[in-house]
TORBA-899405 format. One record per residue (C-alpha): z, x, y; residue number from 1. Coordinates in Angstrom, 2 decimals. Example, Ala and Ser with C-alpha at 12.3 -4.5 7.8 and 13.67 -1.06 7.14 Angstrom:
2
REC        w        u        v   nr
REC     7.80    12.30    -4.50    1
REC     7.14    13.67    -1.06    2
This chain:
228
REC        w        u        v   nr
REC    24.79    -2.61    44.17    1
REC    24.20    -5.08    41.29    2
REC    21.47    -6.38    39.09    3
REC    20.55    -9.10    41.65    4
REC    19.82    -6.49    44.39    5
REC    17.68    -4.50    41.83    6
REC    15.67    -7.63    41.18    7
REC    15.22    -8.33    44.92    8
REC    14.23    -4.71    45.62    9
REC    11.89    -4.32    42.63   10
REC    11.25    -0.67    43.47   11
REC     7.95     0.77    42.26   12
REC     8.44     3.12    39.33   13
REC     5.00     3.45    37.82   14
REC     2.95     4.57    40.87   15
REC     2.69     1.71    43.37   16
REC     3.88    -0.89    40.87   17
REC     6.34    -1.31    37.97   18
REC     5.19    -2.36    34.54   19
REC     8.47    -3.25    33.06   20
REC    10.85    -5.95    31.76   21
REC    10.75    -9.40    33.11   22
REC    13.78   -10.40    35.18   23
REC    15.40   -12.44    32.32   24
REC    15.35    -9.34    30.09   25
REC    16.95    -7.22    32.77   26
REC    19.68    -9.93    33.28   27
REC    20.09    -9.92    29.48   28
REC    20.78    -6.12    29.57   29
REC    23.23    -6.63    32.57   30
REC    25.12    -9.37    30.63   31
REC    25.15    -7.51    27.34   32
REC    25.93    -3.80    28.06   33
REC    29.49    -2.84    28.86   34
REC    30.71     0.32    30.57   35
REC    30.58     3.13    28.05   36
REC    28.18     1.53    25.64   37
REC    25.76     3.93    24.05   38
REC    22.18     2.77    24.76   39
REC    18.69     4.08    24.32   40
REC    15.19     3.13    25.56   41
REC    11.71     4.36    25.05   42
REC     9.86     4.10    28.31   43
REC    11.43     3.76    31.66   44
REC    11.59     1.39    34.65   45
REC    13.95    -1.07    36.23   46
REC    15.63    -1.24    32.82   47
REC    16.75     2.39    33.24   48
REC    18.42     1.54    36.52   49
REC    20.02    -1.57    34.87   50
REC    21.51     0.61    32.15   51
REC    22.87     3.02    34.90   52
REC    24.37     0.00    36.81   53
REC    26.15    -1.18    33.63   54
REC    27.74     2.33    33.17   55
REC    26.07     2.92    29.85   56
REC    25.90     6.32    28.12   57
REC    22.18     5.96    28.16   58
REC    19.21     7.86    26.79   59
REC    15.82     7.41    28.43   60
REC    12.74     8.93    26.64   61
REC     9.62     8.93    28.87   62
REC     6.86    11.58    29.16   63
REC     6.03    10.90    32.74   64
REC     8.25    12.98    35.06   65
REC     7.00    11.01    38.10   66
REC     8.75     7.92    36.77   67
REC    11.90     9.87    36.35   68
REC    11.66    11.12    39.85   69
REC    11.09     7.60    41.18   70
REC    14.16     6.32    39.41   71
REC    16.27     9.27    40.70   72
REC    15.07     8.66    44.24   73
REC    15.91     4.95    44.15   74
REC    19.30     5.53    42.52   75
REC    20.20     8.23    45.08   76
REC    19.39     6.11    48.14   77
REC    21.30     3.17    46.58   78
REC    24.35     5.03    45.39   79
REC    23.67     4.34    41.73   80
REC    25.20     7.06    39.51   81
REC    22.95     8.77    36.90   82
REC    25.60    11.13    35.51   83
REC    25.70     9.04    32.30   84
REC    21.86     8.86    31.93   85
REC    20.05    11.56    29.95   86
REC    16.30    11.81    30.50   87
REC    13.92    13.29    27.88   88
REC    10.54    13.93    29.58   89
REC     8.53    13.90    26.46   90
REC     6.79    11.57    23.91   91
REC     9.29     9.47    21.94   92
REC     7.54    10.25    18.65   93
REC     8.40    13.94    19.28   94
REC    11.97    13.40    20.64   95
REC    13.41    10.75    18.40   96
REC    13.23    12.65    15.12   97
REC    15.28    15.47    16.74   98
REC    18.04    13.16    18.12   99
REC    21.30    11.96    16.65  100
REC    22.07     9.21    19.22  101
REC    24.20     6.83    17.16  102
REC    26.06     4.74    16.92  103
REC    24.01     2.76    19.47  104
REC    25.08    -0.53    21.00  105
REC    21.64    -1.51    22.38  106
REC    18.13    -0.14    21.98  107
REC    15.08    -1.02    23.91  108
REC    11.57    -0.41    22.71  109
REC     9.31    -0.37    25.68  110
REC     7.43     2.89    25.59  111
REC     3.97     3.41    24.33  112
REC     2.58     0.14    22.98  113
REC    -0.03     1.92    20.90  114
REC    -0.18     2.12    17.08  115
REC     1.83     3.72    15.42  116
REC     4.31     4.64    18.22  117
REC     5.97     1.21    18.39  118
REC     6.78     1.39    14.71  119
REC     7.77     4.97    14.96  120
REC    10.24     4.17    17.74  121
REC    11.79     1.40    15.59  122
REC    12.01     3.55    12.48  123
REC    14.12     6.15    14.28  124
REC    16.23     3.75    16.31  125
REC    16.98     1.14    13.59  126
REC    19.50     3.14    11.61  127
REC    21.58     4.52    14.50  128
REC    21.85     1.02    15.97  129
REC    25.21    -0.35    14.84  130
REC    25.66    -3.58    12.97  131
REC    26.17    -6.24    15.72  132
REC    24.00    -4.15    18.11  133
REC    21.12    -5.51    20.11  134
REC    17.50    -4.53    19.72  135
REC    15.05    -5.56    22.43  136
REC    11.31    -5.30    21.74  137
REC     9.21    -5.69    24.88  138
REC     5.60    -6.84    25.17  139
REC     5.35    -8.92    21.99  140
REC     2.14   -10.34    23.45  141
REC     0.58    -6.96    22.56  142
REC    -0.43    -6.73    18.94  143
REC     1.87    -3.92    17.97  144
REC     4.93    -5.51    19.47  145
REC     4.01    -8.88    17.89  146
REC     3.78    -7.36    14.42  147
REC     7.09    -5.59    14.82  148
REC     8.73    -8.88    15.98  149
REC     7.23   -10.82    13.05  150
REC     8.30    -8.11    10.58  151
REC    11.88    -8.09    11.85  152
REC    12.05   -11.92    12.08  153
REC    11.54   -11.86     8.30  154
REC    13.96    -9.06     7.44  155
REC    17.49   -10.09     6.25  156
REC    19.10    -7.30     8.27  157
REC    17.90    -8.64    11.59  158
REC    18.48   -11.98    13.47  159
REC    16.03   -13.13    16.29  160
REC    18.21   -14.36    19.11  161
REC    15.61   -15.39    21.57  162
REC    12.09   -14.56    22.83  163
REC    12.00   -14.47    26.59  164
REC     8.72   -15.92    28.13  165
REC     6.90   -15.20    24.91  166
REC     7.01   -11.43    25.56  167
REC    10.44    -9.95    25.02  168
REC    12.18   -10.40    21.72  169
REC    15.97    -9.92    21.48  170
REC    17.39    -9.22    18.00  171
REC    20.80    -8.63    16.59  172
REC    21.25    -6.19    13.77  173
REC    23.25    -8.05    11.15  174
REC    22.95    -5.84     8.10  175
REC    21.15    -2.85     6.58  176
REC    18.16    -1.75     8.72  177
REC    16.01    -2.03     5.59  178
REC    14.17     1.26     5.97  179
REC    14.25     2.16     2.21  180
REC    12.91    -0.93     0.71  181
REC     9.44    -0.74    -0.90  182
REC     6.67    -2.88     0.56  183
REC     7.00    -5.78    -1.95  184
REC    10.70    -6.16    -1.10  185
REC     9.77    -6.54     2.62  186
REC     9.17   -10.30     3.04  187
REC     6.67   -10.08     5.89  188
REC     4.55    -7.39     4.27  189
REC     4.59    -9.13     0.85  190
REC     3.68   -12.40     2.43  191
REC     0.87   -11.02     4.47  192
REC    -0.46    -9.13     1.49  193
REC    -0.40   -12.35    -0.62  194
REC     1.64   -10.39    -3.23  195
REC     1.59   -12.18    -6.66  196
REC    -1.02   -14.85    -5.57  197
REC    -4.38   -15.29    -7.10  198
REC    -6.15   -14.39    -3.85  199
REC    -4.28   -11.07    -3.78  200
REC    -5.24   -10.33    -7.45  201
REC    -8.86   -11.27    -6.60  202
REC    -8.90    -8.90    -3.60  203
REC    -7.66    -6.13    -5.89  204
REC   -10.37    -6.77    -8.48  205
REC   -13.12    -6.75    -5.76  206
REC   -11.70    -3.53    -4.33  207
REC   -11.61    -1.75    -7.77  208
REC   -15.23    -2.72    -8.54  209
REC   -16.38    -1.70    -5.04  210
REC   -14.81     1.75    -5.55  211
REC   -16.36     2.34    -8.99  212
REC   -13.25     1.50   -11.07  213
REC   -14.90    -1.09   -13.14  214
REC   -14.09     0.80   -16.33  215
REC   -10.51     1.05   -15.44  216
REC   -10.50    -2.71   -14.78  217
REC   -12.13    -3.35   -18.13  218
REC    -9.56    -1.22   -19.93  219
REC    -6.71    -2.93   -18.20  220
REC    -8.03    -6.37   -19.10  221
REC    -8.46    -5.35   -22.83  222
REC    -4.84    -4.12   -22.91  223
REC    -3.64    -7.38   -21.38  224
REC    -5.58    -9.26   -23.97  225
REC    -4.13    -7.08   -26.83  226
REC    -7.39    -5.48   -27.77  227
REC    -6.14    -1.95   -27.29  228
Protein backbone atom coordinates (compact mmCIF):
# COMPACT_ATOMS: atom_id res chain seq x y z
CA UNK A 1 0.00 0.00 0.00
CA UNK A 2 1.13 3.57 -0.68
CA UNK A 3 -0.03 7.14 -0.22
CA UNK A 4 -1.98 7.06 -3.50
CA UNK A 5 -4.18 4.22 -2.27
CA UNK A 6 -4.72 6.05 1.02
CA UNK A 7 -5.90 9.09 -0.92
CA UNK A 8 -8.22 6.93 -3.04
CA UNK A 9 -9.67 5.12 -0.03
CA UNK A 10 -10.00 8.21 2.17
CA UNK A 11 -11.20 6.11 5.11
CA UNK A 12 -13.43 7.84 7.69
CA UNK A 13 -11.58 8.52 10.92
CA UNK A 14 -13.73 11.10 12.69
CA UNK A 15 -17.08 9.33 12.73
CA UNK A 16 -18.49 9.11 9.21
CA UNK A 17 -15.98 11.59 7.77
CA UNK A 18 -12.39 12.71 8.19
CA UNK A 19 -11.49 16.28 9.01
CA UNK A 20 -7.84 16.17 8.16
CA UNK A 21 -5.02 17.25 5.94
CA UNK A 22 -5.63 18.08 2.32
CA UNK A 23 -4.12 15.65 -0.22
CA UNK A 24 -1.20 17.98 -1.01
CA UNK A 25 -0.20 18.03 2.65
CA UNK A 26 -0.36 14.24 2.89
CA UNK A 27 1.77 13.99 -0.23
CA UNK A 28 4.22 16.42 1.38
CA UNK A 29 4.54 14.14 4.39
CA UNK A 30 5.07 11.12 2.14
CA UNK A 31 7.77 12.95 0.18
CA UNK A 32 9.52 14.36 3.26
CA UNK A 33 9.51 11.61 5.88
CA UNK A 34 12.09 8.84 5.58
CA UNK A 35 12.07 5.42 7.22
CA UNK A 36 13.14 5.82 10.84
CA UNK A 37 12.51 9.57 11.07
CA UNK A 38 11.17 10.77 14.40
CA UNK A 39 7.84 12.53 13.94
CA UNK A 40 4.99 13.82 16.08
CA UNK A 41 1.48 15.10 15.52
CA UNK A 42 -1.27 16.57 17.63
CA UNK A 43 -4.57 15.24 16.34
CA UNK A 44 -5.00 12.19 14.15
CA UNK A 45 -6.34 11.18 10.77
CA UNK A 46 -5.05 10.17 7.37
CA UNK A 47 -1.80 11.85 8.40
CA UNK A 48 -1.26 9.18 11.07
CA UNK A 49 -1.54 6.48 8.43
CA UNK A 50 0.81 8.42 6.14
CA UNK A 51 3.44 8.55 8.89
CA UNK A 52 3.03 4.79 9.43
CA UNK A 53 3.39 4.13 5.70
CA UNK A 54 6.63 6.13 5.68
CA UNK A 55 8.06 3.99 8.48
CA UNK A 56 8.43 6.88 10.91
CA UNK A 57 9.01 6.52 14.63
CA UNK A 58 5.79 8.40 15.17
CA UNK A 59 3.99 9.89 18.17
CA UNK A 60 0.28 10.64 17.80
CA UNK A 61 -1.46 12.61 20.55
CA UNK A 62 -5.24 12.56 20.30
CA UNK A 63 -7.87 12.42 23.08
CA UNK A 64 -10.49 10.50 21.10
CA UNK A 65 -9.93 6.74 21.39
CA UNK A 66 -12.53 6.11 18.67
CA UNK A 67 -10.21 7.81 16.19
CA UNK A 68 -7.34 5.59 17.27
CA UNK A 69 -9.56 2.52 16.85
CA UNK A 70 -10.55 3.62 13.33
CA UNK A 71 -6.90 4.06 12.36
CA UNK A 72 -5.97 0.68 13.81
CA UNK A 73 -8.86 -0.99 11.96
CA UNK A 74 -7.91 0.50 8.59
CA UNK A 75 -4.23 -0.31 9.03
CA UNK A 76 -5.01 -3.88 10.06
CA UNK A 77 -7.14 -4.56 6.98
CA UNK A 78 -4.55 -2.94 4.67
CA UNK A 79 -1.43 -4.49 6.21
CA UNK A 80 -0.03 -1.19 7.39
CA UNK A 81 2.26 -1.72 10.37
CA UNK A 82 1.68 0.41 13.45
CA UNK A 83 4.52 -1.03 15.51
CA UNK A 84 6.46 2.24 15.16
CA UNK A 85 3.46 4.41 16.08
CA UNK A 86 2.82 5.39 19.70
CA UNK A 87 -0.63 6.70 20.57
CA UNK A 88 -1.33 8.93 23.54
CA UNK A 89 -5.12 9.05 24.06
CA UNK A 90 -5.14 12.35 25.96
CA UNK A 91 -5.14 16.11 25.49
CA UNK A 92 -1.92 17.41 23.96
CA UNK A 93 -1.60 20.20 26.52
CA UNK A 94 -1.43 17.50 29.20
CA UNK A 95 0.85 15.09 27.32
CA UNK A 96 3.44 17.32 25.67
CA UNK A 97 4.92 18.78 28.89
CA UNK A 98 5.67 15.23 30.05
CA UNK A 99 7.37 14.02 26.86
CA UNK A 100 10.95 14.13 25.71
CA UNK A 101 10.33 13.36 22.03
CA UNK A 102 13.38 14.89 20.38
CA UNK A 103 15.20 15.22 18.22
CA UNK A 104 12.26 15.42 15.84
CA UNK A 105 12.46 15.45 12.06
CA UNK A 106 8.89 16.57 11.39
CA UNK A 107 6.08 17.88 13.56
CA UNK A 108 2.45 18.39 12.62
CA UNK A 109 0.18 20.70 14.62
CA UNK A 110 -3.37 19.66 13.80
CA UNK A 111 -5.09 18.92 17.11
CA UNK A 112 -7.35 21.31 18.93
CA UNK A 113 -7.63 24.55 17.02
CA UNK A 114 -8.75 26.40 20.11
CA UNK A 115 -6.93 29.12 22.01
CA UNK A 116 -4.41 28.60 23.59
CA UNK A 117 -3.89 24.93 22.63
CA UNK A 118 -2.38 25.68 19.21
CA UNK A 119 0.29 27.82 20.83
CA UNK A 120 0.89 25.32 23.64
CA UNK A 121 1.45 22.61 21.03
CA UNK A 122 4.01 24.77 19.23
CA UNK A 123 5.75 25.79 22.46
CA UNK A 124 6.48 22.20 23.46
CA UNK A 125 7.26 20.96 19.95
CA UNK A 126 9.48 23.81 18.73
CA UNK A 127 12.56 23.03 20.83
CA UNK A 128 12.73 19.24 20.18
CA UNK A 129 12.39 19.80 16.42
CA UNK A 130 15.89 19.67 14.98
CA UNK A 131 17.33 22.48 12.89
CA UNK A 132 16.47 21.57 9.31
CA UNK A 133 13.34 19.79 10.49
CA UNK A 134 9.86 20.45 9.12
CA UNK A 135 6.93 22.01 10.98
CA UNK A 136 3.46 21.76 9.45
CA UNK A 137 0.71 23.99 10.83
CA UNK A 138 -2.69 22.95 9.54
CA UNK A 139 -5.89 25.00 9.26
CA UNK A 140 -4.31 28.41 8.97
CA UNK A 141 -7.72 29.70 7.86
CA UNK A 142 -8.69 29.39 11.54
CA UNK A 143 -7.63 32.44 13.58
CA UNK A 144 -5.33 30.50 15.92
CA UNK A 145 -3.51 28.77 13.08
CA UNK A 146 -3.25 32.03 11.15
CA UNK A 147 -1.69 33.86 14.10
CA UNK A 148 0.87 31.08 14.62
CA UNK A 149 1.71 31.12 10.91
CA UNK A 150 2.12 34.90 10.89
CA UNK A 151 4.21 34.81 14.05
CA UNK A 152 6.59 32.16 12.70
CA UNK A 153 6.81 33.84 9.31
CA UNK A 154 8.42 36.81 11.07
CA UNK A 155 10.74 34.79 13.32
CA UNK A 156 14.39 34.46 12.21
CA UNK A 157 14.56 30.82 13.29
CA UNK A 158 11.80 29.70 10.92
CA UNK A 159 11.39 29.77 7.14
CA UNK A 160 8.00 29.48 5.45
CA UNK A 161 8.42 27.08 2.55
CA UNK A 162 4.87 27.07 1.23
CA UNK A 163 1.24 27.36 2.19
CA UNK A 164 -0.91 24.73 0.56
CA UNK A 165 -4.33 25.92 -0.62
CA UNK A 166 -4.22 28.73 1.93
CA UNK A 167 -4.72 26.36 4.86
CA UNK A 168 -1.58 24.29 5.53
CA UNK A 169 1.69 26.13 6.24
CA UNK A 170 4.98 24.26 5.88
CA UNK A 171 8.00 25.67 7.74
CA UNK A 172 11.64 24.68 8.05
CA UNK A 173 13.36 25.33 11.35
CA UNK A 174 16.58 27.15 10.42
CA UNK A 175 17.79 28.40 13.79
CA UNK A 176 16.95 28.86 17.43
CA UNK A 177 13.27 28.23 18.15
CA UNK A 178 13.08 31.65 19.81
CA UNK A 179 11.22 30.57 22.93
CA UNK A 180 13.23 32.73 25.32
CA UNK A 181 13.06 36.11 23.64
CA UNK A 182 10.98 38.79 25.33
CA UNK A 183 7.99 40.18 23.46
CA UNK A 184 9.69 43.27 22.02
CA UNK A 185 12.34 41.03 20.46
CA UNK A 186 9.68 39.05 18.64
CA UNK A 187 9.11 40.90 15.34
CA UNK A 188 5.47 39.96 14.86
CA UNK A 189 4.45 40.79 18.44
CA UNK A 190 6.36 44.08 18.45
CA UNK A 191 4.93 45.06 15.08
CA UNK A 192 1.34 44.23 16.04
CA UNK A 193 1.78 46.14 19.28
CA UNK A 194 3.16 49.17 17.44
CA UNK A 195 6.14 49.12 19.80
CA UNK A 196 7.98 52.46 19.82
CA UNK A 197 5.40 54.20 17.64
CA UNK A 198 3.35 57.25 18.69
CA UNK A 199 0.09 55.31 18.44
CA UNK A 200 1.42 52.70 20.87
CA UNK A 201 2.47 55.39 23.35
CA UNK A 202 -0.93 57.06 23.03
CA UNK A 203 -2.68 53.76 23.79
CA UNK A 204 -0.50 53.37 26.88
CA UNK A 205 -1.43 56.88 28.11
CA UNK A 206 -5.14 56.23 27.58
CA UNK A 207 -4.90 52.91 29.39
CA UNK A 208 -3.11 54.45 32.37
CA UNK A 209 -5.69 57.21 32.70
CA UNK A 210 -8.55 54.74 32.37
CA UNK A 211 -7.11 52.64 35.18
CA UNK A 212 -6.65 55.53 37.56
CA UNK A 213 -2.91 55.96 37.08
CA UNK A 214 -3.01 59.61 36.09
CA UNK A 215 -0.80 60.51 39.06
CA UNK A 216 1.86 58.05 37.98
CA UNK A 217 1.63 59.37 34.44
CA UNK A 218 2.11 62.95 35.74
CA UNK A 219 5.14 61.92 37.82
CA UNK A 220 6.69 60.10 34.87
CA UNK A 221 6.21 63.16 32.69
CA UNK A 222 7.81 65.44 35.29
CA UNK A 223 10.83 63.18 35.55
CA UNK A 224 11.21 63.17 31.79
CA UNK A 225 11.06 66.96 31.77
CA UNK A 226 13.67 67.14 34.54
CA UNK A 227 11.35 68.65 37.14
CA UNK A 228 11.95 65.87 39.66
